[in-house]
C-alpha positions as CSV (number, residue, x, y, z in Angstrom):
1,M,-89.3,-37.9,-94.9
2,R,-92.0,-40.6,-94.6
3,P,-95.5,-39.6,-93.6
4,Q,-97.2,-41.2,-90.6
5,V,-99.5,-44.0,-91.9
6,I,-102.9,-44.2,-90.3
7,P,-105.1,-47.3,-91.0
8,A,-108.6,-46.9,-92.2
9,R,-109.6,-50.5,-93.1
10,S,-112.6,-50.6,-90.8
11,E,-115.4,-48.1,-90.0
12,A,-114.0,-47.4,-86.6
13,E,-110.5,-46.9,-88.0
14,R,-111.9,-44.7,-90.8
15,E,-113.5,-42.3,-88.3
16,L,-110.3,-42.0,-86.3
17,A,-108.3,-41.4,-89.4
18,A,-110.7,-38.9,-90.8
19,S,-110.6,-36.9,-87.5
20,R,-106.8,-36.8,-87.6
21,A,-106.8,-35.9,-91.3
22,A,-109.1,-32.9,-90.6
23,E,-106.7,-31.8,-87.8
24,V,-103.8,-32.0,-90.3
25,L,-105.8,-29.9,-92.9
26,R,-106.5,-27.3,-90.2
27,E,-102.8,-27.1,-89.5
28,G,-102.0,-26.5,-93.2
29,G,-100.5,-30.0,-93.7
30,L,-101.0,-32.6,-96.4
31,V,-103.1,-35.7,-96.4
32,V,-102.4,-38.8,-98.7
33,H,-105.8,-40.3,-99.1
34,P,-107.7,-42.9,-101.2
35,T,-110.4,-42.0,-103.7
36,E,-112.8,-44.1,-105.8
37,T,-110.1,-44.2,-108.5
38,V,-106.5,-43.9,-107.2
39,Y,-104.7,-42.4,-104.2
40,G,-104.5,-38.7,-104.0
41,I,-102.6,-36.0,-102.0
42,G,-104.3,-32.8,-100.9
43,G,-104.6,-30.0,-98.5
44,D,-106.6,-26.9,-97.4
45,G,-106.6,-25.1,-100.7
46,S,-104.5,-22.1,-99.6
47,P,-101.9,-20.8,-102.2
48,E,-99.1,-21.8,-99.9
49,N,-100.5,-25.3,-99.4
50,N,-101.1,-25.7,-103.2
51,R,-97.5,-24.8,-103.8
52,L,-96.5,-27.5,-101.3
53,V,-98.5,-30.2,-103.1
54,S,-96.9,-29.2,-106.4
55,R,-93.4,-29.4,-104.8
56,V,-94.0,-32.9,-103.4
57,K,-95.3,-34.1,-106.8
58,C,-92.5,-32.3,-108.7
59,R,-94.9,-30.5,-110.9
60,E,-95.4,-26.9,-112.1
61,P,-96.8,-24.8,-109.3
62,E,-99.2,-23.0,-111.7
63,K,-100.9,-26.2,-112.7
64,P,-104.3,-26.2,-110.9
65,L,-105.5,-28.8,-108.4
66,I,-108.8,-30.6,-108.2
67,L,-111.2,-29.8,-105.4
68,L,-113.1,-32.6,-103.6
69,T,-116.2,-31.2,-102.0
70,P,-118.5,-32.6,-99.3
71,S,-121.6,-31.5,-101.3
72,I,-122.8,-29.2,-104.0
73,E,-124.2,-26.9,-101.3
74,V,-120.8,-26.6,-99.6
75,L,-119.2,-25.9,-102.9
76,H,-121.6,-23.1,-103.7
77,G,-121.2,-21.7,-100.2
78,R,-117.5,-21.6,-100.4
79,F,-117.5,-20.1,-104.0
80,P,-120.6,-17.9,-104.3
81,D,-119.6,-16.6,-107.7
82,L,-119.2,-20.0,-109.2
83,D,-120.6,-20.2,-112.7
84,W,-122.7,-23.4,-112.6
85,P,-124.5,-23.9,-115.9
86,P,-127.5,-26.3,-116.2
87,E,-125.3,-28.9,-118.1
88,A,-122.9,-29.0,-115.1
89,D,-125.9,-29.4,-112.7
90,R,-127.2,-32.3,-114.9
91,L,-123.9,-34.2,-114.9
92,A,-123.4,-33.6,-111.2
93,Q,-126.9,-34.9,-110.4
94,R,-126.4,-38.0,-112.7
95,F,-122.8,-39.0,-111.8
96,W,-122.0,-37.5,-108.4
97,P,-120.7,-38.9,-106.1
98,G,-118.5,-40.5,-108.8
99,P,-115.3,-40.3,-110.8
100,L,-116.3,-37.2,-112.8
101,T,-114.5,-33.9,-112.5
102,L,-116.3,-30.7,-113.7
103,V,-114.3,-27.6,-114.7
104,V,-116.3,-24.4,-114.2
105,R,-115.6,-20.7,-114.2
106,C,-114.9,-19.2,-110.8
107,P,-113.3,-15.8,-110.8
108,G,-113.0,-15.6,-106.9
109,A,-110.9,-18.8,-106.4
110,S,-107.4,-18.5,-105.0
111,A,-104.1,-19.0,-106.9
112,G,-103.3,-22.7,-107.5
113,L,-106.9,-23.7,-107.9
114,L,-107.6,-21.9,-111.1
115,G,-106.5,-23.1,-114.5
116,P,-106.6,-21.1,-117.8
117,N,-109.6,-18.9,-118.2
118,Q,-110.4,-19.0,-114.5
119,G,-111.5,-22.7,-114.5
120,L,-112.0,-24.5,-111.2
121,A,-112.0,-28.3,-111.3
122,V,-114.4,-30.0,-108.8
123,R,-115.6,-33.5,-107.9
124,L,-117.8,-35.2,-105.3
125,S,-116.1,-38.5,-104.4
126,P,-118.1,-41.6,-103.4
127,D,-115.1,-43.0,-101.5
128,P,-116.1,-43.5,-97.9
129,T,-112.8,-42.4,-96.5
130,V,-112.8,-39.2,-98.4
131,A,-116.4,-38.6,-97.4
132,A,-115.5,-39.1,-93.7
133,I,-112.5,-36.7,-94.0
134,L,-114.7,-34.1,-95.6
135,A,-117.4,-34.6,-93.1
136,H,-114.9,-33.7,-90.3
137,W,-113.3,-30.9,-92.4
138,R,-116.6,-29.4,-93.6
139,R,-114.9,-27.7,-96.5
140,P,-113.6,-28.6,-100.0
141,M,-110.2,-30.2,-100.0
142,T,-107.6,-30.0,-102.8
143,S,-106.5,-33.3,-104.4
144,S,-104.0,-34.4,-107.0
145,S,-103.0,-38.0,-107.8
146,A,-100.4,-39.2,-105.3
147,N,-97.6,-39.9,-107.8
148,L,-94.7,-37.9,-109.2
149,T,-95.7,-36.0,-112.3
150,G,-95.6,-38.4,-115.3
151,G,-95.6,-41.5,-113.1
152,E,-98.1,-44.3,-112.7
153,P,-101.2,-43.6,-110.5
154,A,-101.0,-45.1,-107.1
155,R,-103.6,-47.8,-106.1
156,T,-102.0,-48.8,-102.8
157,I,-100.6,-46.8,-99.9
158,D,-97.1,-48.2,-100.6
159,D,-97.3,-46.9,-104.2
160,A,-98.4,-43.5,-102.9
161,L,-95.6,-43.3,-100.4
162,E,-93.1,-43.6,-103.2
163,L,-93.6,-39.8,-103.5
164,F,-91.6,-39.4,-100.4
165,G,-88.9,-42.1,-101.1
166,E,-85.3,-40.7,-101.2
167,R,-86.3,-37.0,-101.3
168,P,-83.6,-34.8,-99.7
169,D,-85.4,-31.9,-101.2
170,L,-88.3,-32.4,-98.7
171,I,-86.2,-32.5,-95.5
172,D,-87.2,-28.9,-94.7
173,L,-90.9,-29.5,-94.8
174,D,-92.4,-28.0,-91.6
175,R,-96.0,-29.1,-92.1
176,P,-97.6,-32.3,-90.8
177,I,-98.2,-35.0,-93.4
178,I,-100.2,-38.2,-92.9
179,A,-101.1,-41.1,-95.2
180,V,-104.5,-42.8,-94.7
181,D,-104.3,-46.5,-95.6
182,A,-107.7,-47.8,-96.8
183,G,-106.3,-50.7,-98.9
184,T,-106.2,-51.0,-102.6
185,T,-108.4,-48.6,-104.5
186,K,-111.1,-49.9,-106.8
187,G,-110.1,-48.0,-110.0
188,A,-107.0,-47.8,-112.1
189,L,-108.0,-44.7,-114.1
190,P,-108.1,-41.1,-112.9
191,S,-111.5,-39.4,-113.2
192,T,-113.2,-38.2,-116.4
193,I,-112.8,-34.4,-116.8
194,V,-115.4,-32.2,-118.6
195,S,-114.9,-28.5,-119.1
196,F,-117.7,-25.9,-119.1
197,L,-115.4,-23.0,-119.9
198,D,-116.5,-23.2,-123.5
199,R,-119.8,-24.0,-125.2
200,P,-120.6,-26.7,-125.9
201,P,-118.9,-28.5,-123.0
202,R,-115.6,-30.2,-123.9
203,L,-114.3,-33.6,-122.8
204,L,-110.7,-33.1,-121.5
205,R,-110.0,-36.6,-120.3
206,E,-112.0,-39.8,-120.7
207,G,-111.9,-42.0,-117.6
208,P,-114.4,-44.2,-115.8
209,V,-117.4,-42.1,-117.1
210,S,-117.4,-42.6,-120.9
211,R,-118.1,-40.1,-123.6
212,E,-121.2,-42.0,-124.6
213,E,-122.6,-41.7,-121.0
214,L,-122.0,-38.0,-121.0
215,E,-123.6,-37.4,-124.3
216,V,-126.7,-39.3,-123.4
217,S,-127.1,-37.3,-120.1
218,L,-126.5,-33.9,-121.8
219,S,-128.9,-34.8,-124.7
220,E,-131.7,-35.1,-122.1
221,L,-131.5,-31.3,-121.6
222,E,-132.2,-30.5,-125.2
């Protein structure tokens, strides 16, 4: 199956696409969307939806997804038992919205969102299309890079739609799926990931935000 492609090249198109994307999320469907780095695919964060994202990407269902949040306040409201140390707050204030994912402990999150040791991966994206979608949705949205596991990240909507190429295994999907086309993304690297599950914080993946930038920001708390 091939998702319906909705243009979001102008501000007017973006608002219409964001409204439709929020409807799809409410229906338990999937949204292929741009970010400030590469195209992603996400949903409402329910265990069933998380398994669907993993199925489309051909990845292990137990592998956790990233959450894109409209704001830090919405994140804390959705997950009141979130463990949010001062170092995480410092990096969020310095680099959000931006290509930095923070992994923090959150015992109350649902299956498919938590990694080992109850880690929840979260990010506030500066991409205007994602921001518009989340403004309509008013909740965090799951996201994972829109490529088959092990494949190259997608920077265009055509690259992202390769997920759905010749896929007879997806014929029985009964959820709405749309793809929001905002043109070529600005970045080629997935986000930097920092884990706060251990002390001191640990860099899991270096991306657009460098190790040096992180170290400088965290040193200011000492």
